[in-house]
ZAMARGU-4260 file (C-alpha; in steps of 0.2 Angstrom, whole numbers, plus 5000, padded with zeros to 4 digits):
<rodrens>
0) 4994/4880/4837 | 4988/4885/4821 | 4980/4902/4825 | 4992/4905/4841 | 5007/4899/4832
5) 5003/4913/4818 | 4999/4927/4828 | 5015/4923/4840 | 5026/4923/4825 | 5020/4939/4819
10) 5021/4947/4836 | 5039/4944/4836 | 5044/4944/4818 | 5034/4962/4814 | 5030/4970/4831
15) 5028/4986/4820 | 5014/4979/4809 | 5007/4970/4821 | 5004/4983/4835 | 4999/4995/4824
20) 4986/4983/4817 | 4980/4980/4836 | 4980/5001/4837 | 4965/5002/4828 | 4955/4994/4843
25) 4957/5012/4849 | 4950/5028/4845 | 4963/5042/4842 | 4966/5061/4842 | 4981/5059/4829
30) 4983/5040/4824 | 5001/5034/4826 | 5011/5031/4809 | 5025/5022/4821 | 5024/5008/4832
35) 5039/5007/4842 | 5053/5021/4843 | 5070/5014/4850 | 5080/5028/4846 | 5085/5028/4866
40) 5086/5010/4870 | 5083/5003/4882 | 5070/5015/4886 | 5057/5010/4872 | 5043/5020/4868
45) 5027/5016/4859 | 5015/5026/4844 | 5028/5040/4849 | 5017/5052/4838 | 4999/5047/4844
50) 4987/5056/4854 | 4972/5052/4861 | 4963/5051/4877 | 4960/5035/4890 | 4946/5041/4899
55) 4937/5044/4880 | 4939/5027/4875 | 4935/5019/4893 | 4917/5029/4892 | 4912/5041/4878
60) 4916/5034/4864 | 4902/5019/4868 | 4889/5032/4871 | 4894/5040/4855 | 4891/5023/4849
65) 4874/5022/4853 | 4877/5013/4870 | 4874/5022/4882 | 4861/5013/4893 | 4872/4997/4894
70) 4878/4995/4911 | 4898/4998/4914 | 4900/4997/4931 | 4891/4984/4943 | 4895/4989/4960
75) 4891/4974/4974 | 4895/4979/4992 | 4888/4965/5004 | 4899/4975/5018 | 4887/4986/5016
80) 4871/4978/5008 | 4871/4988/4995 | 4872/4986/4976 | 4871/4998/4962 | 4872/4999/4942
85) 4880/5014/4930 | 4877/5013/4914 | 4889/5020/4902 | 4880/5036/4901 | 4880/5039/4920
90) 4898/5033/4922 | 4903/5047/4909 | 4893/5061/4918 | 4900/5056/4933 | 4919/5057/4927
95) 4916/5072/4917 | 4909/5083/4933 | 4922/5076/4944 | 4936/5079/4931 | 4928/5095/4931
100) 4930/5098/4950 | 4948/5094/4951 | 4952/5106/4937 | 4941/5120/4947 | 4955/5114/4963
105) 4969/5118/4950 | 4973/5101/4944 | 4979/5099/4925 | 4987/5090/4914 | 5003/5081/4920
110) 5000/5084/4939 | 4998/5069/4950 | 4985/5063/4961 | 4985/5051/4974 | 4968/5041/4977
115) 4967/5031/4994 | 4949/5024/4992 | 4939/5008/4998 | 4932/4996/4982 | 4918/5010/4979
120) 4913/5018/4963 | 4920/5033/4967 | 4936/5026/4965 | 4933/5022/4948 | 4928/5041/4947
125) 4944/5046/4951 | 4954/5038/4942 | 4946/5041/4923 | 4944/5057/4929 | 4962/5061/4931
130) 4964/5053/4914 | 4951/5063/4908 | 4960/5077/4912 | 4979/5072/4906 | 4983/5072/4927
135) 4992/5056/4932 | 4984/5046/4945 | 4993/5034/4958 | 4980/5022/4967 | 4986/5018/4985
140) 4978/5002/4991 | 4965/5007/5004 | 4973/5003/5023 | 4990/5004/5019 | 4998/5012/5036
145) 5004/5031/5036 | 5022/5026/5033 | 5021/5019/5017 | 5008/5031/5010 | 5019/5046/5016
150) 5034/5037/5005 | 5020/5036/4991 | 5017/5055/4993 | 5034/5059/4995 | 5039/5052/4977
155) 5023/5056/4967 | 5022/5077/4973 | 5002/5075/4971 | 4994/5090/4969 | 4978/5082/4977
160) 4972/5068/4987 | 4957/5061/4986 | 4951/5050/5000 | 4936/5040/5007 | 4933/5043/5025
165) 4933/5025/5029 | 4934/5009/5021 | 4922/4993/5027 | 4928/4976/5030 | 4917/4961/5037
170) 4924/4961/5054 | 4930/4982/5054 | 4928/4999/5051 | 4944/5009/5045 | 4945/5025/5046
175) 4954/5032/5031 | 4957/5050/5035 | 4968/5049/5052 | 4981/5039/5041 | 4981/5053/5028
180) 4985/5067/5040 | 4997/5053/5050 | 5006/5052/5033 | 5006/5071/5027 | 5014/5072/5045
185) 5030/5062/5040 | 5029/5070/5022 | 5040/5086/5017 | 5028/5088/5001 | 5011/5095/5004
190) 4994/5095/4991 | 4985/5108/4988 | 4969/5098/4993 | 4962/5083/5001 | 4945/5077/4993
195) 4936/5068/5007 | 4922/5056/5002 | 4910/5056/5015 | 4903/5039/5020 | 4888/5033/5031
200) 4897/5021/5039 | 4909/5034/5046 | 4910/5054/5041 | 4928/5061/5045 | 4932/5078/5052
205) 4938/5090/5039 | 4950/5104/5039 | 4952/5119/5030 | 4961/5110/5018 | 4948/5097/5013
210) 4936/5096/5001 | 4919/5086/5003 | 4915/5077/4987 | 4898/5079/4989 | 4903/5099/4988
215) 4913/5097/4975 | 4903/5087/4964 | 4886/5098/4966 | 4896/5114/4958 | 4908/5105/4946
220) 4904/5109/4926 | 4909/5093/4915 | 4926/5094/4909 | 4930/5087/4892 | 4942/5075/4887
225) 4959/5082/4887 | 4970/5073/4871 | 4987/5069/4877 | 5003/5060/4870 | 5004/5041/4868
230) 5020/5042/4877 | 5012/5052/4893 | 5011/5042/4909 | 4994/5038/4914 | 4995/5034/4932
235) 5011/5028/4943 | 5007/5012/4955 | 5021/5010/4967 | 5026/4990/4971 | 5026/4987/4990
240) 5042/4982/5000 | 5047/4979/5018 | 5063/4990/5015 | 5068/5005/5005 | 5060/5018/4994
245) 5045/5008/4985 | 5047/5008/4965 | 5033/5018/4956 | 5030/5007/4940 | 5025/5019/4925
250) 5011/5014/4913 | 5008/5026/4897 | 4994/5032/4888 | 4995/5025/4871 | 5002/5006/4874
255) 4992/5003/4889 | 4975/5009/4879 | 4980/4997/4864 | 4987/4982/4874 | 4973/4979/4887
260) 4960/4984/4874 | 4969/4968/4861 | 4971/4956/4878 | 4951/4957/4882 | 4948/4948/4867
265) 4962/4938/4863 | 4966/4933/4881 | 4951/4931/4889 | 4937/4930/4875 | 4930/4945/4883
270) 4918/4957/4871 | 4908/4973/4871 | 4892/4970/4884 | 4898/4955/4892 | 4899/4954/4910
275) 4917/4953/4918 | 4921/4952/4936 | 4939/4955/4941 | 4940/4950/4960 | 4953/4961/4966
280) 4956/4979/4973 | 4960/4994/4964 | 4976/4996/4974 | 4984/4984/4965 | 4989/4981/4945
285) 4973/4969/4943 | 4963/4981/4949 | 4970/4997/4937 | 4970/4982/4921 | 4955/4972/4924
290) 4944/4980/4936 | 4945/4997/4928 | 4954/4998/4911 | 4952/4986/4901 | 4935/4980/4902
295) 4927/4998/4898 | 4940/5001/4884 | 4931/4989/4875 | 4913/4991/4881 | 4911/4977/4893
300) 4902/4977/4910 | 4914/4975/4925 | 4910/4971/4943 | 4917/4981/4958 | 4915/4970/4973
305) 4918/4978/4992 | 4920/4965/5004 | 4931/4948/5004 | 4923/4933/4992 | 4931/4924/5005
310) 4939/4921/5023 | 4922/4922/5029 | 4911/4907/5031 | 4900/4912/5017 | 4909/4901/5005
315) 4896/4903/4991 | 4900/4923/4991 | 4909/4920/4973 | 4894/4908/4965 | 4881/4922/4971
320) 4889/4936/4962 | 4891/4926/4947 | 4872/4920/4946 | 4866/4938/4950 | 4874/4949/4938
325) 4879/4936/4925 | 4894/4934/4925 | 4903/4927/4908 | 4921/4924/4917 | 4929/4928/4934
330) 4947/4933/4938 | 4954/4928/4954 | 4969/4922/4964 | 4974/4904/4967 | 4974/4909/4985
335) 4953/4913/4985 | 4950/4895/4978 | 4960/4887/4992 | 4950/4896/5005 | 4933/4893/4998
340) 4939/4873/4994 | 4945/4872/5013 | 4930/4879/5019 | 4916/4871/5005 | 4929/4854/5001
345) 4915/4843/4994 | 4908/4858/4983 | 4892/4861/4991 | 4890/4880/4988 | 4890/4881/4968
350) 4877/4868/4966 | 4866/4882/4975 | 4867/4895/4961 | 4864/4897/4943 | 4879/4897/4934
355) 4875/4894/4915 | 4882/4908/4910 | 4899/4908/4918 | 4911/4901/4904 | 4928/4902/4910
360) 4938/4904/4929 | 4955/4913/4924 | 4968/4913/4938 | 4984/4922/4944 | 4995/4930/4958
365) 5001/4913/4963 | 5007/4897/4959 | 4991/4886/4953 | 4994/4870/4961 | 4987/4856/4952
370) 4975/4850/4966 | 4965/4868/4967 | 4965/4866/4948 | 4958/4850/4947 | 4945/4853/4961
375) 4939/4869/4953 | 4937/4860/4935 | 4928/4847/4941 | 4917/4860/4953 | 4913/4871/4940
380) 4913/4861/4924 | 4921/4876/4914 | 4939/4880/4908 | 4951/4884/4922 | 4965/4896/4914
385) 4981/4899/4924 | 4990/4915/4916 | 5004/4924/4923 | 5011/4943/4925 | 5017/4954/4936
390) 5016/4972/4941 | 5029/4977/4929 | 5020/4971/4916 | 5002/4977/4917 | 4995/4962/4908
395) 4997/4945/4905 | 5014/4937/4899 | 5009/4919/4896 | 4992/4913/4896 | 4979/4900/4887
400) 4973/4913/4874 | 4956/4910/4874 | 4947/4922/4860 | 4965/4916/4848 | 4965/4896/4849
405) 4962/4890/4867 | 4973/4876/4868 | 4973/4858/4878 | 4976/4864/4898 | 4992/4857/4908
410) 4991/4859/4927 | 5003/4867/4933 | 5008/4877/4916 | 5002/4896/4913 | 5001/4889/4895
415) 5010/4897/4881 | 5019/4914/4880 | 5006/4929/4875 | 5011/4936/4859 | 5021/4951/4861
420) 5031/4943/4873 | 5048/4935/4867 | 5051/4922/4884 | 5065/4916/4886 | 5075/4904/4899
425) 5094/4908/4903 | 5105/4902/4913 | 5117/4911/4925 | 5128/4915/4910 | 5114/4922/4902
430) 5112/4909/4888 | 5095/4904/4883 | 5090/4884/4890 | 5084/4869/4879 | 5066/4862/4883
435) 5064/4855/4900 | 5079/4862/4909 | 5075/4876/4921 | 5082/4893/4923 | 5078/4911/4924
440) 5064/4918/4916 | 5067/4933/4905 | 5060/4943/4892 | 5069/4949/4877 | 5069/4967/4875
445) 5058/4978/4868 | 5044/4974/4877 | 5027/4974/4872 | 5016/4991/4872 | 5008/4991/4891
450) 5022/4985/4902 | 5033/4998/4911 | 5042/5010/4900 | 5053/5016/4916 | 5051/5019/4933
455) 5044/5035/4940 | 5056/5049/4939 | 5070/5035/4940 | 5077/5029/4924 | 5093/5023/4930
460) 5085/5012/4947 | 5075/5004/4931 | 5088/5001/4922 | 5096/4993/4936 | 5080/4983/4944
465) 5077/4975/4928 | 5089/4976/4912 | 5105/4977/4920 | 5108/4957/4923 | 5104/4950/4908
470) 5112/4962/4890 | 5095/4965/4880 | 5083/4956/4893 | 5070/4961/4906 | 5071/4948/4921
475) 5056/4944/4927 | 5065/4937/4943 | 5054/4921/4944 | 5060/4905/4938 | 5053/4891/4926
480) 5057/4880/4908 | 5048/4880/4894 | 5043/4863/4889 | 5043/4852/4873 | 5026/4860/4868
485) 5031/4876/4872 | 5020/4878/4888 | 5027/4889/4903 | 5030/4881/4917 | 5032/4896/4932
490) 5039/4889/4947 | 5040/4903/4959 | 5052/4917/4964 | 5071/4914/4959 | 5073/4917/4978
495) 5062/4903/4981 | 5075/4892/4971 | 5084/4882/4987 | 5101/4873/4985 | 5100/4858/4996
500) 5118/4852/4995 | 5121/4859/4978 | 5105/4854/4971 | 5094/4869/4965 | 5075/4863/4967
505) 5059/4873/4968 | 5049/4875/4982 | 5033/4876/4970 | 5036/4858/4966 | 5037/4853/4981
510) 5021/4863/4986 | 5014/4854/4970 | 5016/4838/4979 | 5009/4843/4996 | 4992/4851/4989
515) 4988/4836/4980 | 4986/4828/4995 | 4968/4826/4999 | 4969/4833/5019 | 4978/4848/5013
520) 4969/4865/5008 | 4986/4876/5008 | 5006/4877/5010 | 5020/4884/5008 | 5037/4878/5006
525) 5051/4888/5011 | 5071/4884/5011 | 5079/4885/5028 | 5098/4888/5032 | 5105/4872/5039
530) 5125/4869/5042 | 5126/4853/5031 | 5116/4855/5017 | 5117/4874/5014 | 5097/4876/5013
535) 5082/4863/5017 | 5064/4863/5014 | 5051/4865/5028 | 5033/4863/5023 | 5018/4872/5032
540) 5001/4865/5027 | 4985/4870/5031 | 4971/4856/5034 | 4953/4857/5025 | 4939/4858/5036
545) 4933/4843/5043 | 4952/4834/5039 | 4954/4818/5052 | 4970/4814/5051 | 4985/4814/5064
550) 4999/4824/5061 | 5012/4811/5062 | 5003/4800/5049 | 5000/4815/5039 | 5019/4821/5038
555) 5023/4804/5035 | 5012/4804/5021 | 5018/4819/5013 | 5038/4817/5016 | 5036/4800/5005
560) 5025/4810/4993 | 5039/4823/4990 | 5051/4808/4990 | 5041/4797/4977 | 5038/4814/4964
565) 5055/4823/4968 | 5066/4812/4975 | 5077/4809/4989 | 5088/4823/4983 | 5076/4836/4991
570) 5080/4830/5010 | 5061/4835/5013 | 5058/4829/5032 | 5051/4844/5040 | 5032/4847/5039
575) 5021/4857/5052 | 5001/4857/5053 | 4995/4876/5054 | 4981/4886/5057 | 4984/4899/5042
580) 4996/4904/5031 | 5003/4921/5033 | 4996/4934/5017 | 4997/4951/5009 | 4978/4959/5009
585) 4980/4952/4988 | 4983/4933/4997 | 5001/4932/4990 | 5010/4919/5004 | 5022/4929/5013
590) 5037/4917/5010 | 5050/4929/5012 | 5044/4934/5029 | 5043/4916/5035 | 5061/4911/5028
595) 5069/4927/5040 | 5060/4922/5054 | 5065/4904/5052 | 5083/4909/5049 | 5082/4922/5064
600) 5084/4937/5056 | 5073/4952/5060 | 5065/4956/5044 | 5051/4969/5044 | 5035/4965/5045
605) 5026/4970/5025 | 5013/4982/5030 | 5002/4975/5016 | 5000/4958/5029 | 4981/4954/5031
610) 4983/4948/5048 | 4998/4950/5058 | 4993/4938/5071 | 4996/4923/5060 | 5012/4927/5059
615) 5014/4929/5076 | 5008/4910/5079 | 5018/4905/5068 | 5034/4912/5074 | 5037/4897/5089
620) 5033/4885/5074 | 5048/4893/5061 | 5059/4897/5075 | 5056/4884/5089 | 5062/4891/5105
</rodrens>
């Protein structure tokens, strides 16, 4: 770990020098002379005297450098049978004109704009247009129910909403405009304008408050980039939850631009001109960071995909996109690979495509079980890199830094802490634990640039939610351990650690054992209440396509495997074969919701659920009788 260790140590011992050096990768209207402002700790600020414009950094400077004809954005939409490529010059022009259109509606520096759009190029244009004029955007995942949208409108108080007329999914069309109207009927705050992108698949009825996107663009004059303070907010992204007011994660302009620019080369080994694909949605943090901002900030080409590359009979969608567009690296969730593996267990589809330009597969969002890791590695013949981060952090906490020093992978580990992130494993008293012992994963303050500096309009809630459990630390809410080589193993959320007769056991460890069975496509383990032992693990498994094994035999083999690999202390005896697991639209398994059903609690169903019928079908399994 020579190059990595040197880089990491420098980031921890000299953060001032390290991040001022990294800041040279960004174009400033006023270059910062100071990296960290700790005068209001624990409310830290980065590059307090710096000034810049994020949209200029993502677009104009590449055009000025003579690379205007390079592709910036490739839109691939199998649901509309459409592909479209925007050069940096074309995307700059679109963004400047829409920014001018927003300005003509009275949107200015510091104003908020809600963006409620499907995965279309105009969503990226709207985000960057807000950044261009210093407005603060808040993207809401397309298709969120009116109540969820209303909560975000009420908190952000936008002067305008930008919406699509509809979203198009493989099996249905979702009308967005009625959702917007229903949400506005639930809010006291009312925006001045709703800009509507009319799509051919469905054209919405407009009211007096509404503005047609095409009409606005037709009469718009291009707007110049507006310099803003590095500490000004770029966007607010609300974390989703089942109850209570959503938390508005704030991302500042300067730290965000510096951290994401640095991460593209250091973590992902992606450079100007490379083609990069993040298979996510702009409504999630992954889409913000690694569909839109990071690749454009460094001058790469980013793929925007409308549709679902998995979950349909087309197991080759991933490989088609990689082949057709010359993708160098893909970032997706383990859930997606498990779905592909389930449909195509023998990996026949990848062999049909030219993947010669594909070098790395990056995974995040869920625990990457060893079985899926090995399947992907053996199938693709490229490094499979697990890494770990959160909505709040905005970029990776732990990763295998491909651009600094690629390290030997360890299945089950997200490799090592990324420079800037001082990761510690703490016991319940807040004391650091030695290597190999599992505890709460915490990050010593200050958090590096790019992480949330606070929550929107609520410093007190930020401190209470993240900084109050351990003095001087940010609490990630995940449990795990550092091994003797310094590799981080994230075992799952701390509420996914169950207590079986006084023994704290990770459900993630049990899931890894179940996933290793050759008949299992994906699985989940939840802890359910037990009068004798406090909690007991319950396993739910989905079989691979064509798997031929009796459920009783599978149960016996899985119980024996957990007993062998984890021990009798796990008291693992309950396994059910199910057709599917309930997930959010971003692919995360709804373990908490399943626990609530199993324990007889009437937990509200998250509005982010992909298919509510899956949960309905599981209820008699989770709560027999």
